[in-house]
N, CA, C, O and the ligand as a Tripos MOL2 file, in Angstrom:
@<TRIPOS>MOLECULE
protein
  261   259    66     0     0
PROTEIN
NO_CHARGES

@<TRIPOS>ATOM
      1 N          17.8400  290.1610  253.3300 N.3       1 MET1
      2 CA         16.5090  289.9450  253.9260 C.3       1 MET1
      3 C          16.6610  289.4870  255.3650 C.2       1 MET1
      4 O          17.3000  288.4730  255.6430 O.2       1 MET1
      5 N          16.0800  290.2280  256.2530 N.am      2 GLN2
      6 CA         16.2360  289.9150  257.6700 C.3       2 GLN2
      7 C          15.0930  289.0190  258.1520 C.2       2 GLN2
      8 O          13.9730  289.0710  257.6420 O.2       2 GLN2
      9 N          15.4120  288.2100  259.1370 N.am      3 GLU3
     10 CA         14.3850  287.3570  259.7130 C.3       3 GLU3
     11 C          13.4780  288.1770  260.6370 C.2       3 GLU3
     12 O          13.9550  289.0190  261.3990 O.2       3 GLU3
     13 N          12.2010  287.9300  260.5640 N.am      4 ALA4
     14 CA         11.2590  288.6700  261.4000 C.3       4 ALA4
     15 C          11.3330  288.1860  262.8380 C.2       4 ALA4
     16 O          11.4810  286.9940  263.1050 O.2       4 ALA4
     17 N          11.2290  289.1110  263.7330 N.am      5 ILE5
     18 CA         11.1800  288.7610  265.1550 C.3       5 ILE5
     19 C           9.7270  288.5010  265.5330 C.2       5 ILE5
     20 O           8.8710  289.3720  265.3810 O.2       5 ILE5
     21 N           9.4570  287.3030  266.0240 N.am      6 GLN6
     22 CA          8.0770  286.9110  266.2840 C.3       6 GLN6
     23 C           7.7950  286.7000  267.7660 C.2       6 GLN6
     24 O           6.8650  285.9830  268.1350 O.2       6 GLN6
     25 N           8.5930  287.3200  268.5960 N.am      7 ALA7
     26 CA          8.4500  287.1110  270.0420 C.3       7 ALA7
     27 C           7.0510  287.4760  270.5250 C.2       7 ALA7
     28 O           6.5030  286.8150  271.4080 O.2       7 ALA7
     29 N           6.4730  288.5270  269.9480 N.am      8 GLN8
     30 CA          5.1680  288.9700  270.4270 C.3       8 GLN8
     31 C           4.0490  288.0520  269.9490 C.2       8 GLN8
     32 O           2.9150  288.1650  270.4140 O.2       8 GLN8
     33 N           4.3540  287.1540  269.0370 N.am      9 GLU9
     34 CA          3.3330  286.2530  268.5400 C.3       9 GLU9
     35 C           3.3520  284.9060  269.2560 C.2       9 GLU9
     36 O           2.4960  284.0540  269.0160 O.2       9 GLU9
     37 N           4.3140  284.7230  270.1180 N.am     10 ASP10
     38 CA          4.3890  283.4850  270.8840 C.3      10 ASP10
     39 C           3.4840  283.6120  272.1010 C.2      10 ASP10
     40 O           3.8410  284.2560  273.0880 O.2      10 ASP10
     41 N           2.3250  283.0010  272.0240 N.am     11 GLU11
     42 CA          1.3120  283.2040  273.0490 C.3      11 GLU11
     43 C           1.6400  282.5030  274.3560 C.2      11 GLU11
     44 O           1.0350  282.7900  275.3880 O.2      11 GLU11
     45 N           2.5900  281.5910  274.3130 N.am     12 ASP12
     46 CA          2.9410  280.8810  275.5330 C.3      12 ASP12
     47 C           4.0570  281.5730  276.3120 C.2      12 ASP12
     48 O           4.4010  281.1650  277.4210 O.2      12 ASP12
     49 N           4.6120  282.6170  275.7200 N.am     13 THR13
     50 CA          5.6850  283.3280  276.3910 C.3      13 THR13
     51 C           5.1150  284.2870  277.4210 C.2      13 THR13
     52 O           4.2740  285.1210  277.0880 O.2      13 THR13
     53 N           5.5560  284.1820  278.6540 N.am     14 PRO14
     54 CA          5.1000  285.1280  279.6690 C.3      14 PRO14
     55 C           5.3870  286.5650  279.2540 C.2      14 PRO14
     56 O           6.4210  286.8620  278.6550 O.2      14 PRO14
     57 N           4.4740  287.4270  279.5760 N.am     15 GLN15
     58 CA          4.5920  288.7940  279.1150 C.3      15 GLN15
     59 C           5.4130  289.6660  280.0580 C.2      15 GLN15
     60 O           5.5530  290.8700  279.8420 O.2      15 GLN15
     61 N           5.9550  289.0450  281.1070 N.am     16 GLY16
     62 CA          6.8680  289.7930  281.9460 C.3      16 GLY16
     63 C           6.2840  290.2270  283.2730 C.2      16 GLY16
     64 O           5.2370  289.7570  283.7170 O.2      16 GLY16
     65 N           7.0050  291.1390  283.8770 N.am     17 TYR17
     66 CA          6.7020  291.5430  285.2310 C.3      17 TYR17
     67 C           5.8140  292.7720  285.2410 C.2      17 TYR17
     68 O           6.0410  293.7170  284.4850 O.2      17 TYR17
     69 N           4.8050  292.7600  286.0970 N.am     18 GLY18
     70 CA          3.9360  293.9210  286.1590 C.3      18 GLY18
     71 C           2.8660  293.7490  287.2180 C.2      18 GLY18
     72 O           2.9860  292.9190  288.1190 O.2      18 GLY18
     73 N           1.8070  294.5560  287.0910 N.am     19 TRP19
     74 CA          0.7390  294.5880  288.0780 C.3      19 TRP19
     75 C          -0.3590  293.6020  287.7080 C.2      19 TRP19
     76 O          -0.9310  293.6730  286.6200 O.2      19 TRP19
     77 N          -0.6470  292.6800  288.6220 N.am     20 CYS20
     78 CA         -1.7520  291.7540  288.4200 C.3      20 CYS20
     79 C          -3.0220  292.4040  288.9640 C.2      20 CYS20
     80 O          -3.0910  292.7770  290.1350 O.2      20 CYS20
     81 N          -4.0250  292.5330  288.0970 N.am     21 SER21
     82 CA         -5.2580  293.2060  288.4930 C.3      21 SER21
     83 C          -6.1370  292.3190  289.3740 C.2      21 SER21
     84 O          -7.1100  292.8010  289.9550 O.2      21 SER21
     85 N          -5.8140  291.0510  289.4790 N.am     22 TRP22
     86 CA         -6.6730  290.1300  290.2410 C.3      22 TRP22
     87 C          -6.2400  290.0050  291.6910 C.2      22 TRP22
     88 O          -7.0610  290.1650  292.5930 O.2      22 TRP22
     89 N          -4.9600  289.7210  291.9340 N.am     23 HIS23
     90 CA         -4.5450  289.6510  293.3390 C.3      23 HIS23
     91 C          -3.9110  290.9660  293.7890 C.2      23 HIS23
     92 O          -3.4200  291.0790  294.9120 O.2      23 HIS23
     93 N          -3.9290  291.9490  292.9020 N.am     24 GLU24
     94 CA         -3.5260  293.3180  293.2130 C.3      24 GLU24
     95 C          -2.1440  293.4010  293.8340 C.2      24 GLU24
     96 O          -1.9530  293.9240  294.9320 O.2      24 GLU24
     97 N          -1.1950  292.8670  293.0940 N.am     25 ASP25
     98 CA          0.2030  292.9760  293.5030 C.3      25 ASP25
     99 C           1.0540  292.7440  292.2570 C.2      25 ASP25
    100 O           0.5510  292.3170  291.2170 O.2      25 ASP25
    101 N           2.3260  293.0270  292.3760 N.am     26 TYR26
    102 CA          3.2180  292.7950  291.2550 C.3      26 TYR26
    103 C           3.5390  291.3090  291.1440 C.2      26 TYR26
    104 O           3.6850  290.6050  292.1430 O.2      26 TYR26
    105 N           3.6460  290.8560  289.8950 N.am     27 SER27
    106 CA          3.9430  289.4520  289.6550 C.3      27 SER27
    107 C           4.5790  289.2950  288.2870 C.2      27 SER27
    108 O           4.5340  290.2060  287.4610 O.2      27 SER27
    109 N           5.1730  288.1270  288.0540 N.am     28 GLY28
    110 CA          5.7350  287.8300  286.7430 C.3      28 GLY28
    111 C           4.7720  287.0000  285.9270 C.2      28 GLY28
    112 O           3.7540  286.5310  286.4370 O.2      28 GLY28
    113 N           5.0940  286.8190  284.6570 N.am     29 GLY29
    114 CA          4.2920  285.9620  283.7930 C.3      29 GLY29
    115 C           2.9070  286.4990  283.5200 C.2      29 GLY29
    116 O           1.9540  285.7310  283.3880 O.2      29 GLY29
    117 N           2.7880  287.8010  283.4350 N.am     30 LEU30
    118 CA          1.4670  288.3940  283.2090 C.3      30 LEU30
    119 C           1.0070  288.2150  281.7650 C.2      30 LEU30
    120 O           1.8100  288.2240  280.8310 O.2      30 LEU30
    121 N          -0.2800  288.0570  281.6090 N.am     31 ARG31
    122 CA         -0.9010  288.0650  280.2810 C.3      31 ARG31
    123 C          -2.0120  289.1070  280.2780 C.2      31 ARG31
    124 O          -2.6830  289.3260  281.2870 O.2      31 ARG31
    125 N          -2.1910  289.7380  279.1380 N.am     32 LEU32
    126 CA         -3.2810  290.6950  278.9910 C.3      32 LEU32
    127 C          -4.6130  289.9480  278.9300 C.2      32 LEU32
    128 O          -4.8060  289.0830  278.0750 O.2      32 LEU32
    129 N          -5.5100  290.2740  279.8190 N.am     33 ILE33
    130 CA         -6.7980  289.5940  279.8730 C.3      33 ILE33
    131 C          -7.8770  290.4000  279.1720 C.2      33 ILE33
    132 O          -8.6620  289.8500  278.3990 O.2      33 ILE33
    133 N          -7.9220  291.6860  279.4320 N.am     34 GLY34
    134 CA         -8.9660  292.4760  278.8110 C.3      34 GLY34
    135 C          -8.6570  293.9580  278.8510 C.2      34 GLY34
    136 O          -7.7430  294.4120  279.5400 O.2      34 GLY34
    137 N          -9.4470  294.6940  278.0930 N.am     35 ILE35
    138 CA         -9.2870  296.1370  278.0190 C.3      35 ILE35
    139 C         -10.6270  296.7840  278.3420 C.2      35 ILE35
    140 O         -11.6430  296.4820  277.7140 O.2      35 ILE35
    141 N         -10.6180  297.6620  279.3110 N.am     36 GLU36
    142 CA        -11.8480  298.3470  279.6890 C.3      36 GLU36
    143 C         -11.9520  299.6440  278.9050 C.2      36 GLU36
    144 O         -11.1000  300.5250  279.0220 O.2      36 GLU36
    145 N         -12.9870  299.7510  278.1210 N.am     37 GLU37
    146 CA        -13.1860  300.9670  277.3470 C.3      37 GLU37
    147 C         -13.6610  302.0860  278.2630 C.2      37 GLU37
    148 O         -14.4910  301.8780  279.1480 O.2      37 GLU37
    149 N         -13.1310  303.2490  278.0350 N.am     38 GLN38
    150 CA        -13.5340  304.3960  278.8290 C.3      38 GLN38
    151 C         -14.0060  305.5140  277.9140 C.2      38 GLN38
    152 O         -13.5870  305.6150  276.7610 O.2      38 GLN38
    153 N         -14.8850  306.3490  278.4470 N.am     39 GLY39
    154 CA        -15.4260  307.4400  277.6540 C.3      39 GLY39
    155 C         -14.3750  308.4610  277.2800 C.2      39 GLY39
    156 O         -14.3840  309.0130  276.1790 O.2      39 GLY39
    157 N         -13.4780  308.7030  278.2020 N.am     40 THR40
    158 CA        -12.4260  309.6730  277.9400 C.3      40 THR40
    159 C         -11.0740  309.0690  278.2900 C.2      40 THR40
    160 O         -10.9550  308.2820  279.2290 O.2      40 THR40
    161 N         -10.0810  309.4390  277.5390 N.am     41 GLY41
    162 CA         -8.7360  308.9640  277.8100 C.3      41 GLY41
    163 C          -8.5560  307.5330  277.3580 C.2      41 GLY41
    164 O          -9.4800  306.9190  276.8240 O.2      41 GLY41
    165 N          -7.3760  307.0080  277.5700 N.am     42 PRO42
    166 CA         -7.0680  305.6460  277.1350 C.3      42 PRO42
    167 C          -7.7790  304.6190  277.9970 C.2      42 PRO42
    168 O          -8.0560  304.8760  279.1690 O.2      42 PRO42
    169 N          -8.0750  303.4710  277.4340 N.am     43 GLY43
    170 CA         -8.6820  302.3800  278.1780 C.3      43 GLY43
    171 C          -7.6920  301.8020  279.1620 C.2      43 GLY43
    172 O          -6.4840  302.0170  279.0620 O.2      43 GLY43
    173 N          -8.2300  301.0650  280.1130 N.am     44 ARG44
    174 CA         -7.3820  300.4520  281.1160 C.3      44 ARG44
    175 C          -7.1770  298.9820  280.7800 C.2      44 ARG44
    176 O          -8.1300  298.2520  280.5080 O.2      44 ARG44
    177 N          -5.9360  298.5700  280.8020 N.am     45 ASN45
    178 CA         -5.6400  297.1700  280.5090 C.3      45 ASN45
    179 C          -5.6060  296.3550  281.7950 C.2      45 ASN45
    180 O          -5.1180  296.8160  282.8270 O.2      45 ASN45
    181 N          -6.1230  295.1570  281.7160 N.am     46 TYR46
    182 CA         -6.1030  294.2570  282.8570 C.3      46 TYR46
    183 C          -5.1770  293.0790  282.5730 C.2      46 TYR46
    184 O          -5.3010  292.3910  281.5600 O.2      46 TYR46
    185 N          -4.2410  292.8700  283.5050 N.am     47 PHE47
    186 CA         -3.3150  291.7550  283.3690 C.3      47 PHE47
    187 C          -3.5130  290.7870  284.5260 C.2      47 PHE47
    188 O          -3.8690  291.1960  285.6310 O.2      47 PHE47
    189 N          -3.2840  289.5210  284.2750 N.am     48 ALA48
    190 CA         -3.3700  288.5210  285.3350 C.3      48 ALA48
    191 C          -2.1730  287.5790  285.2580 C.2      48 ALA48
    192 O          -1.7010  287.2310  284.1750 O.2      48 ALA48
    193 N          -1.6940  287.1740  286.4380 N.am     49 CYS49
    194 CA         -0.5940  286.2200  286.4980 C.3      49 CYS49
    195 C          -1.1440  284.8070  286.3090 C.2      49 CYS49
    196 O          -2.3570  284.5970  286.2920 O.2      49 CYS49
    197 N          -0.2450  283.8520  286.1690 N.am     50 LYS50
    198 CA         -0.6660  282.4880  285.8820 C.3      50 LYS50
    199 C          -1.5530  281.8960  286.9780 C.2      50 LYS50
    200 O          -2.6000  281.3360  286.6540 O.2      50 LYS50
    201 N          -1.1850  281.9920  288.2640 N.am     51 PRO51
    202 CA         -2.0660  281.4360  289.3100 C.3      51 PRO51
    203 C          -3.4600  282.0460  289.2940 C.2      51 PRO51
    204 O          -4.4450  281.3390  289.5100 O.2      51 PRO51
    205 N          -3.5570  283.3410  289.0430 N.am     52 CYS52
    206 CA         -4.8720  283.9830  289.0060 C.3      52 CYS52
    207 C          -5.6600  283.5510  287.7770 C.2      52 CYS52
    208 O          -6.8810  283.4100  287.8450 O.2      52 CYS52
    209 N          -4.9810  283.3400  286.6600 N.am     53 ARG53
    210 CA         -5.6860  282.8750  285.4580 C.3      53 ARG53
    211 C          -6.2670  281.4870  285.6920 C.2      53 ARG53
    212 O          -7.3930  281.1920  285.2900 O.2      53 ARG53
    213 N          -5.4710  280.6340  286.3570 N.am     54 GLU54
    214 CA         -5.9470  279.2750  286.6050 C.3      54 GLU54
    215 C          -7.0660  279.2780  287.6380 C.2      54 GLU54
    216 O          -8.0120  278.4990  287.5220 O.2      54 GLU54
    217 N          -6.9730  280.1400  288.6430 N.am     55 ALA55
    218 CA         -7.9760  280.1750  289.7030 C.3      55 ALA55
    219 C          -9.3100  280.7430  289.2120 C.2      55 ALA55
    220 O         -10.3720  280.3830  289.7200 O.2      55 ALA55
    221 N          -9.2440  281.6260  288.2270 N.am     56 ASN56
    222 CA        -10.4530  282.3110  287.7670 C.3      56 ASN56
    223 C         -10.8630  281.9250  286.3520 C.2      56 ASN56
    224 O         -11.7780  282.5140  285.7780 O.2      56 ASN56
    225 N         -10.1780  280.9300  285.7950 N.am     57 ASN57
    226 CA        -10.4760  280.4870  284.4300 C.3      57 ASN57
    227 C         -10.4270  281.6480  283.4360 C.2      57 ASN57
    228 O         -11.2950  281.7860  282.5740 O.2      57 ASN57
    229 N          -9.4180  282.4550  283.5730 N.am     58 LEU58
    230 CA         -9.2850  283.6150  282.6960 C.3      58 LEU58
    231 C          -8.6180  283.2070  281.3880 C.2      58 LEU58
    232 O          -7.6520  282.4450  281.3810 O.2      58 LEU58
    233 N          -9.1370  283.7150  280.3040 N.am     59 VAL59
    234 CA         -8.5800  283.4490  278.9860 C.3      59 VAL59
    235 C          -7.8630  284.7040  278.5040 C.2      59 VAL59
    236 O          -8.4750  285.7660  278.3880 O.2      59 VAL59
    237 N          -6.5720  284.5850  278.2220 N.am     60 PRO60
    238 CA         -5.8430  285.7470  277.7160 C.3      60 PRO60
    239 C          -6.4950  286.3310  276.4690 C.2      60 PRO60
    240 O          -7.0310  285.6080  275.6290 O.2      60 PRO60
    241 N          -6.4370  287.6440  276.3680 N.am     61 PHE61
    242 CA         -7.0610  288.3560  275.2750 C.3      61 PHE61
    243 C          -6.6260  287.8040  273.9190 C.2      61 PHE61
    244 O          -7.4400  287.6810  273.0040 O.2      61 PHE61
    245 N          -5.3570  287.4780  273.7960 N.am     62 ALA62
    246 CA         -4.8040  287.0150  272.5220 C.3      62 ALA62
    247 C          -5.2310  285.6000  272.1820 C.2      62 ALA62
    248 O          -5.1170  285.1820  271.0300 O.2      62 ALA62
    249 N          -5.7250  284.8510  273.1690 N.am     63 ASP63
    250 CA         -6.0690  283.4550  272.9350 C.3      63 ASP63
    251 C          -7.5530  283.2620  272.6310 C.2      63 ASP63
    252 O          -7.9990  282.1380  272.4040 O.2      63 ASP63
    253 N          -8.3190  284.3550  272.6260 N.am     64 ARG64
    254 CA         -9.7470  284.2260  272.3510 C.3      64 ARG64
    255 C         -10.0050  284.1270  270.8560 C.2      64 ARG64
    256 O          -9.2250  284.6390  270.0540 O.2      64 ARG64
    257 N         -11.0770  283.4820  270.4840 N.am     65 PRO65
    258 CA        -11.4220  283.3390  269.0600 C.3      65 PRO65
    259 C         -11.6440  284.6980  268.3880 C.2      65 PRO65
    260 O         -11.9400  284.7560  267.1950 O.2      65 PRO65
    261 ZN         -2.3750  287.4160  290.1930 Zn       66 ZN66
@<TRIPOS>BOND
     1     1     2 1
     2     2     3 1
     3     3     4 2
     4     3     5 am
     5     5     6 1
     6     6     7 1
     7     7     8 2
     8     7     9 am
     9     9    10 1
    10    10    11 1
    11    11    12 2
    12    11    13 am
    13    13    14 1
    14    14    15 1
    15    15    16 2
    16    15    17 am
    17    17    18 1
    18    18    19 1
    19    19    20 2
    20    19    21 am
    21    21    22 1
    22    22    23 1
    23    23    24 2
    24    23    25 am
    25    25    26 1
    26    26    27 1
    27    27    28 2
    28    27    29 am
    29    29    30 1
    30    30    31 1
    31    31    32 2
    32    31    33 am
    33    33    34 1
    34    34    35 1
    35    35    36 2
    36    35    37 am
    37    37    38 1
    38    38    39 1
    39    39    40 2
    40    39    41 am
    41    41    42 1
    42    42    43 1
    43    43    44 2
    44    43    45 am
    45    45    46 1
    46    46    47 1
    47    47    48 2
    48    47    49 am
    49    49    50 1
    50    50    51 1
    51    51    52 2
    52    51    53 am
    53    53    54 1
    54    54    55 1
    55    55    56 2
    56    55    57 am
    57    57    58 1
    58    58    59 1
    59    59    60 2
    60    59    61 am
    61    61    62 1
    62    62    63 1
    63    63    64 2
    64    63    65 am
    65    65    66 1
    66    66    67 1
    67    67    68 2
    68    67    69 am
    69    69    70 1
    70    70    71 1
    71    71    72 2
    72    71    73 am
    73    73    74 1
    74    74    75 1
    75    75    76 2
    76    75    77 am
    77    77    78 1
    78    78    79 1
    79    79    80 2
    80    79    81 am
    81    81    82 1
    82    82    83 1
    83    83    84 2
    84    83    85 am
    85    85    86 1
    86    86    87 1
    87    87    88 2
    88    87    89 am
    89    89    90 1
    90    90    91 1
    91    91    92 2
    92    91    93 am
    93    93    94 1
    94    94    95 1
    95    95    96 2
    96    95    97 am
    97    97    98 1
    98    98    99 1
    99    99   100 2
   100    99   101 am
   101   101   102 1
   102   102   103 1
   103   103   104 2
   104   103   105 am
   105   105   106 1
   106   106   107 1
   107   107   108 2
   108   107   109 am
   109   109   110 1
   110   110   111 1
   111   111   112 2
   112   111   113 am
   113   113   114 1
   114   114   115 1
   115   115   116 2
   116   115   117 am
   117   117   118 1
   118   118   119 1
   119   119   120 2
   120   119   121 am
   121   121   122 1
   122   122   123 1
   123   123   124 2
   124   123   125 am
   125   125   126 1
   126   126   127 1
   127   127   128 2
   128   127   129 am
   129   129   130 1
   130   130   131 1
   131   131   132 2
   132   131   133 am
   133   133   134 1
   134   134   135 1
   135   135   136 2
   136   135   137 am
   137   137   138 1
   138   138   139 1
   139   139   140 2
   140   139   141 am
   141   141   142 1
   142   142   143 1
   143   143   144 2
   144   143   145 am
   145   145   146 1
   146   146   147 1
   147   147   148 2
   148   147   149 am
   149   149   150 1
   150   150   151 1
   151   151   152 2
   152   151   153 am
   153   153   154 1
   154   154   155 1
   155   155   156 2
   156   155   157 am
   157   157   158 1
   158   158   159 1
   159   159   160 2
   160   159   161 am
   161   161   162 1
   162   162   163 1
   163   163   164 2
   164   163   165 am
   165   165   166 1
   166   166   167 1
   167   167   168 2
   168   167   169 am
   169   169   170 1
   170   170   171 1
   171   171   172 2
   172   171   173 am
   173   173   174 1
   174   174   175 1
   175   175   176 2
   176   175   177 am
   177   177   178 1
   178   178   179 1
   179   179   180 2
   180   179   181 am
   181   181   182 1
   182   182   183 1
   183   183   184 2
   184   183   185 am
   185   185   186 1
   186   186   187 1
   187   187   188 2
   188   187   189 am
   189   189   190 1
   190   190   191 1
   191   191   192 2
   192   191   193 am
   193   193   194 1
   194   194   195 1
   195   195   196 2
   196   195   197 am
   197   197   198 1
   198   198   199 1
   199   199   200 2
   200   199   201 am
   201   201   202 1
   202   202   203 1
   203   203   204 2
   204   203   205 am
   205   205   206 1
   206   206   207 1
   207   207   208 2
   208   207   209 am
   209   209   210 1
   210   210   211 1
   211   211   212 2
   212   211   213 am
   213   213   214 1
   214   214   215 1
   215   215   216 2
   216   215   217 am
   217   217   218 1
   218   218   219 1
   219   219   220 2
   220   219   221 am
   221   221   222 1
   222   222   223 1
   223   223   224 2
   224   223   225 am
   225   225   226 1
   226   226   227 1
   227   227   228 2
   228   227   229 am
   229   229   230 1
   230   230   231 1
   231   231   232 2
   232   231   233 am
   233   233   234 1
   234   234   235 1
   235   235   236 2
   236   235   237 am
   237   237   238 1
   238   238   239 1
   239   239   240 2
   240   239   241 am
   241   241   242 1
   242   242   243 1
   243   243   244 2
   244   243   245 am
   245   245   246 1
   246   246   247 1
   247   247   248 2
   248   247   249 am
   249   249   250 1
   250   250   251 1
   251   251   252 2
   252   251   253 am
   253   253   254 1
   254   254   255 1
   255   255   256 2
   256   255   257 am
   257   257   258 1
   258   258   259 1
   259   259   260 2
@<TRIPOS>SUBSTRUCTURE
     1 MET1         2 RESIDUE 1 A MET
     2 GLN2         6 RESIDUE 1 A GLN
     3 GLU3        10 RESIDUE 1 A GLU
     4 ALA4        14 RESIDUE 1 A ALA
     5 ILE5        18 RESIDUE 1 A ILE
     6 GLN6        22 RESIDUE 1 A GLN
     7 ALA7        26 RESIDUE 1 A ALA
     8 GLN8        30 RESIDUE 1 A GLN
     9 GLU9        34 RESIDUE 1 A GLU
    10 ASP10       38 RESIDUE 1 A ASP
    11 GLU11       42 RESIDUE 1 A GLU
    12 ASP12       46 RESIDUE 1 A ASP
    13 THR13       50 RESIDUE 1 A THR
    14 PRO14       54 RESIDUE 1 A PRO
    15 GLN15       58 RESIDUE 1 A GLN
    16 GLY16       62 RESIDUE 1 A GLY
    17 TYR17       66 RESIDUE 1 A TYR
    18 GLY18       70 RESIDUE 1 A GLY
    19 TRP19       74 RESIDUE 1 A TRP
    20 CYS20       78 RESIDUE 1 A CYS
    21 SER21       82 RESIDUE 1 A SER
    22 TRP22       86 RESIDUE 1 A TRP
    23 HIS23       90 RESIDUE 1 A HIS
    24 GLU24       94 RESIDUE 1 A GLU
    25 ASP25       98 RESIDUE 1 A ASP
    26 TYR26      102 RESIDUE 1 A TYR
    27 SER27      106 RESIDUE 1 A SER
    28 GLY28      110 RESIDUE 1 A GLY
    29 GLY29      114 RESIDUE 1 A GLY
    30 LEU30      118 RESIDUE 1 A LEU
    31 ARG31      122 RESIDUE 1 A ARG
    32 LEU32      126 RESIDUE 1 A LEU
    33 ILE33      130 RESIDUE 1 A ILE
    34 GLY34      134 RESIDUE 1 A GLY
    35 ILE35      138 RESIDUE 1 A ILE
    36 GLU36      142 RESIDUE 1 A GLU
    37 GLU37      146 RESIDUE 1 A GLU
    38 GLN38      150 RESIDUE 1 A GLN
    39 GLY39      154 RESIDUE 1 A GLY
    40 THR40      158 RESIDUE 1 A THR
    41 GLY41      162 RESIDUE 1 A GLY
    42 PRO42      166 RESIDUE 1 A PRO
    43 GLY43      170 RESIDUE 1 A GLY
    44 ARG44      174 RESIDUE 1 A ARG
    45 ASN45      178 RESIDUE 1 A ASN
    46 TYR46      182 RESIDUE 1 A TYR
    47 PHE47      186 RESIDUE 1 A PHE
    48 ALA48      190 RESIDUE 1 A ALA
    49 CYS49      194 RESIDUE 1 A CYS
    50 LYS50      198 RESIDUE 1 A LYS
    51 PRO51      202 RESIDUE 1 A PRO
    52 CYS52      206 RESIDUE 1 A CYS
    53 ARG53      210 RESIDUE 1 A ARG
    54 GLU54      214 RESIDUE 1 A GLU
    55 ALA55      218 RESIDUE 1 A ALA
    56 ASN56      222 RESIDUE 1 A ASN
    57 ASN57      226 RESIDUE 1 A ASN
    58 LEU58      230 RESIDUE 1 A LEU
    59 VAL59      234 RESIDUE 1 A VAL
    60 PRO60      238 RESIDUE 1 A PRO
    61 PHE61      242 RESIDUE 1 A PHE
    62 ALA62      246 RESIDUE 1 A ALA
    63 ASP63      250 RESIDUE 1 A ASP
    64 ARG64      254 RESIDUE 1 A ARG
    65 PRO65      258 RESIDUE 1 A PRO
    66 ZN66       261 GROUP 0 **** ****
């Protein structure tokens, strides 16, 4: 019996390096904030870095009730 990997369930772990939709530049420690539904094609995901989350009171998607 193998131990389950729960890295994706650790909400305090930074999600890594990528595009911050708020200050519009690459940054580390991104969290998924929201998903914009679109009529056609895949939705667009919005990520924000820690400074932008604190500045805009953004709640990560996974941390919402
Ligand atoms: Zn940012």
